[in-house]
C-alpha positions in Angstrom: 170.8 120.5 64.9 174.7 120.6 65.7 175.7 121.8 68.9 179.3 123.5 69.7 180.8 123.7 73.2 183.6 126.0 72.9 186.4 126.5 75.9 183.6 126.2 77.9 184.4 127.1 81.6 182.0 127.3 84.8 182.8 128.4 88.4 180.2 128.1 91.5 182.0 130.6 93.8 185.6 129.9 93.5 185.3 125.9 92.3 185.4 125.4 89.0 183.0 122.9 88.0 183.9 122.9 84.3 187.8 123.8 83.2 188.3 124.7 79.3 185.6 122.0 78.0 185.3 121.8 74.1 182.9 119.5 72.5 181.4 118.9 69.2 178.1 117.4 69.0 176.5 116.0 65.7 173.4 116.4 64.5 171.0 113.6 64.8 173.5 111.7 67.3 173.2 110.1 70.7 176.2 111.3 72.8 176.6 110.4 76.5 178.3 112.1 79.0 180.0 109.8 81.4 181.7 110.3 84.8 181.6 109.7 88.5 179.8 112.1 90.6 181.4 115.6 90.5 183.0 115.1 87.2 181.0 118.1 85.6 178.8 116.1 83.6 175.4 117.6 84.8 177.0 121.1 84.9 177.6 120.7 81.1 174.3 119.6 80.4 172.8 122.7 82.1 174.4 124.9 80.6 173.7 123.8 77.0 170.0 123.7 78.5 170.4 127.4 79.3 169.5 126.8 83.0 173.1 128.2 83.8 175.3 130.5 82.3 178.7 129.9 81.2 181.5 132.0 83.5 183.5 131.8 80.1 183.2 130.0 76.6 180.6 129.7 74.0 177.8 127.2 73.0 176.8 127.4 69.4 173.5 125.7 68.2 174.3 125.4 64.4 176.2 128.5 63.8 174.2 130.9 65.9 175.7 131.4 69.5 173.4 130.2 72.1 175.0 131.3 75.3 172.8 134.3 76.1 169.3 132.5 75.1 166.9 131.3 77.5 165.6 127.9 77.8 162.7 128.7 75.8 164.6 130.5 72.9 166.9 127.6 72.5 164.0 125.4 72.1 165.4 122.6 74.3 163.4 119.4 75.4 164.8 118.0 79.1 164.0 114.8 80.6 165.0 114.8 84.8 165.9 111.7 86.7 162.7 112.2 89.0 160.0 112.7 86.1 159.3 116.3 87.0 155.6 115.6 86.0 152.8 117.8 87.1 150.8 115.3 89.6 147.7 117.5 89.1 147.3 116.8 85.6 146.5 113.7 83.3 149.1 112.3 81.2 147.3 113.9 78.0 147.8 117.6 79.6 151.5 116.7 80.8 152.4 115.9 77.2 150.8 118.6 75.9 151.9 121.3 78.4 154.9 122.6 76.4 152.9 123.6 73.2 149.8 125.3 75.3 151.9 127.4 76.8 153.3 128.9 73.6 152.5 132.4 73.0 149.5 132.8 71.0 151.5 133.4 67.6 153.4 130.1 68.0 150.7 127.9 69.7 149.1 125.2 67.3 145.4 124.7 67.5 143.8 122.7 70.1 142.9 119.8 67.6 146.8 119.8 66.5 147.8 120.0 69.8 145.7 116.9 70.9 146.9 114.9 67.7 150.4 115.2 68.4 150.1 114.5 71.9 148.2 111.3 71.2 150.8 110.3 68.5 153.5 110.8 70.9 151.7 108.4 73.5 151.3 106.1 71.0 155.1 106.3 69.9 156.1 105.7 74.0 153.8 102.7 73.7 151.3 104.4 76.1 148.1 104.7 74.1 144.8 104.2 76.2 146.5 105.7 79.3 145.8 109.6 78.5 143.1 110.3 81.2 145.5 108.7 84.0 147.4 110.8 86.3 151.0 110.3 87.3 150.2 108.6 90.3 148.4 105.7 88.5 151.7 104.9 86.5 154.6 102.9 87.1 158.2 104.4 87.5 159.1 103.3 83.9 155.4 104.5 82.9 156.0 108.1 84.3 159.7 108.3 82.4 158.0 107.7 79.3 155.6 110.4 79.7 158.3 112.6 80.4 159.9 112.0 77.2 156.9 112.4 75.5 156.5 116.0 76.9 159.9 117.0 76.1 159.2 115.8 72.3 156.1 117.5 72.0 157.7 120.8 71.5 159.9 119.5 68.4 163.2 120.5 70.4 166.4 121.5 68.6 168.2 119.4 71.1 166.6 116.5 73.5 168.4 116.4 76.9 168.3 113.7 79.6 169.7 113.9 83.0 170.2 110.4 84.2 166.4 109.4 83.4 166.6 106.2 84.7 168.3 106.5 87.8 165.5 106.2 90.0 164.4 103.0 88.3 165.2 99.3 89.1 167.8 97.2 87.2 165.1 95.1 85.1 163.3 98.5 84.1 166.2 100.3 83.1 167.6 97.7 80.8 164.2 97.7 79.1 163.9 101.7 78.9 167.5 101.7 77.4 166.4 99.3 74.6 163.4 101.3 74.1 165.0 104.8 73.9 167.7 103.7 71.3 164.6 102.7 69.0 162.7 106.2 69.8 166.1 108.0 69.1 166.4 106.1 65.9 162.7 107.0 64.6 162.8 110.6 65.5 166.4 111.8 65.0 166.9 114.4 68.1 170.1 115.6 68.5 170.4 113.7 72.0 172.7 114.3 75.2 172.3 111.8 77.8 174.3 112.1 81.0 174.7 109.4 83.0 177.1 107.7 85.8 176.2 104.1 84.4 178.9 103.0 82.2 177.0 99.9 80.9 174.2 102.0 80.1 176.3 104.8 78.0 178.2 101.8 76.2 175.0 100.1 75.0 172.8 103.6 74.3 175.3 105.9 72.8 176.8 106.7 69.5 179.8 108.3 71.0 180.8 109.0 74.8 182.4 112.0 76.3 184.4 110.6 79.3 184.4 113.4 82.0 186.7 113.9 85.2 187.5 116.7 87.5 185.6 119.3 85.4 187.3 118.2 82.1 187.0 115.6 79.0 189.5 112.9 79.2 188.4 111.2 75.8 185.3 111.5 73.3 184.8 108.3 71.1 182.9 105.5 70.1 181.8 103.1 72.6 184.4 100.4 70.6 187.1 103.1 70.9 186.5 104.4 74.7 186.5 100.4 75.9 189.2 99.3 73.5 191.5 102.2 73.6 191.3 104.3 76.3 193.5 107.3 76.3 194.0 107.6 80.1 194.8 105.9 83.3 191.5 107.3 84.3 189.4 106.0 81.3 190.9 102.6 81.5 190.2 102.4 85.0 186.4 103.8 85.1 185.4 102.4 81.9 184.7 98.3 82.7 186.8 96.4 85.2 190.3 96.6 84.9 193.8 95.4 86.6 196.8 97.6 87.1 200.5 96.5 88.0 203.5 99.1 88.7 206.0 97.1 86.6 209.5 98.3 84.9 210.7 98.3 81.1 213.9 97.3 80.7 215.5 96.9 77.2 211.9 96.4 75.5 211.1 93.8 78.3 208.4 94.3 80.9 209.4 93.2 84.6 207.0 92.6 87.7 209.6 92.9 90.8 212.5 90.6 89.8 211.1 88.5 87.0 210.2 89.2 83.3 206.5 88.3 82.6 206.6 87.6 79.1 205.2 91.0 77.6 207.6 93.0 75.4 207.2 96.8 74.5 209.6 97.7 71.7 210.8 101.4 71.3 209.6 102.2 74.6 211.9 104.1 76.8 213.2 102.3 79.8 211.9 102.9 83.4 208.6 102.7 85.5 205.2 101.9 83.9 202.0 100.8 85.0 200.6 97.9 83.0 196.7 97.9 82.7 194.8 95.0 81.5 190.9 93.6 81.3 190.3 90.6 83.7 188.5 88.8 80.5 191.7 89.5 78.5 194.1 86.5 79.7 195.3 83.1 78.6 195.7 80.5 81.0 199.4 79.1 80.5 201.7 76.3 82.1 203.6 77.1 85.0 207.2 78.3 84.6 208.9 81.9 84.2 208.0 84.8 81.5 204.1 84.7 82.7 202.4 86.2 85.7 201.7 83.6 88.7 199.4 84.0 91.4 197.6 82.1 94.2 193.8 81.9 94.2 192.6 83.6 97.5 188.3 84.0 96.4 186.1 82.7 93.6 182.9 84.1 92.9 180.3 83.2 89.9 179.2 86.6 87.8 176.8 85.1 85.4 178.0 83.0 82.7 181.4 83.5 84.2 183.7 83.0 87.3 185.7 85.7 88.7 189.1 85.0 90.6 191.0 86.7 92.7 194.9 86.5 92.8 197.6 87.4 95.2 200.7 88.0 93.1 202.8 88.1 96.5 205.4 90.7 97.8 204.3 94.1 97.0 201.9 93.7 94.0 198.5 94.3 94.7 195.8 91.7 94.0 194.0 91.3 91.2 191.2 89.6 89.3 190.8 87.5 86.2 187.9 86.4 84.6 187.3 82.9 83.3 184.3 80.7 81.8 183.2 78.1 84.6 184.7 75.5 82.4 188.1 76.9 82.4 188.2 77.7 86.0 187.0 74.5 87.3 189.9 72.6 85.2 192.6 75.1 86.2 194.7 74.5 89.3 192.9 76.2 92.1 195.6 76.8 94.3 197.4 78.9 91.9 197.4 79.8 88.3 199.9 81.0 85.7 198.6 83.5 82.9 199.5 86.3 80.5 197.3 89.0 79.6 196.4 89.1 75.9 195.4 93.0 75.4 197.2 95.4 77.5 198.2 98.9 77.8 201.2 100.6 79.4 201.0 104.0 81.0 203.4 106.3 82.9 202.2 107.0 86.1 198.4 106.4 87.3 
């Protein structure tokens, strides 16, 4: 099922939660809506589900306008952050619930409902637990039940609202891999809301990065990470540094010195230089580079992060090196040059 969101606006009172949002969701893809709190990602998900009505704009399922249809008419599968399981029902009854409450003319026979529920429990690796109650399951197991329940109705679109937000870090990582495998096997069109960039980059076919009720950029994880189109996307996805610099005759200057980077065919004037902490090379000291005094050092997994004071009015920045490179460098001061970088006019 293809989904198209067209010129969507949603206001709560006078507050615009979404402003002119347009997004094409391809059939069978897993797309992540990523952004900070208040960016509008959950509001957009609820509008797709039919839990809210748009102030303006349309939502199309295929070629059909679904904007005025109910959740049931849209045939949505929804997985919430806090499971929303029925505590008084067994795992089996929770999974089968959506099928049992269908109108009689669309309700499968009881034996078919049971067969489908057992198949889904096997798919989510919970076979043998169908007689348990939610209180007898771990958080990760409850979320698997919630996903099985959402898939039981064979939804046109599967929607997940921060489904791993209540779980600890290790369980989240395990369920991310598992959810991607489930998606590849079932092929449901899936929209996944998260504020966790690592989660989105690992899981999604494409990401829609949202900010202040609008979509800043849509693309694959590689496109979003390697080619951000705005300062917000650059700063929100992954770690980044920024420096206010000056362009003069194609050369980039920091305060009163050139730093060995050129931007040909760019007009002169103030710009902001962005680069990732790991996109640096160490060089011998001297002119034509960035140099800073090491003010802090910390180990992060297999790397070492060094905080550098560049002096005067420049902000402190952070670079990432292997422990061996960091240990062999001059720990009092470092000279380096970004290997990948982007210029934006304004922050």
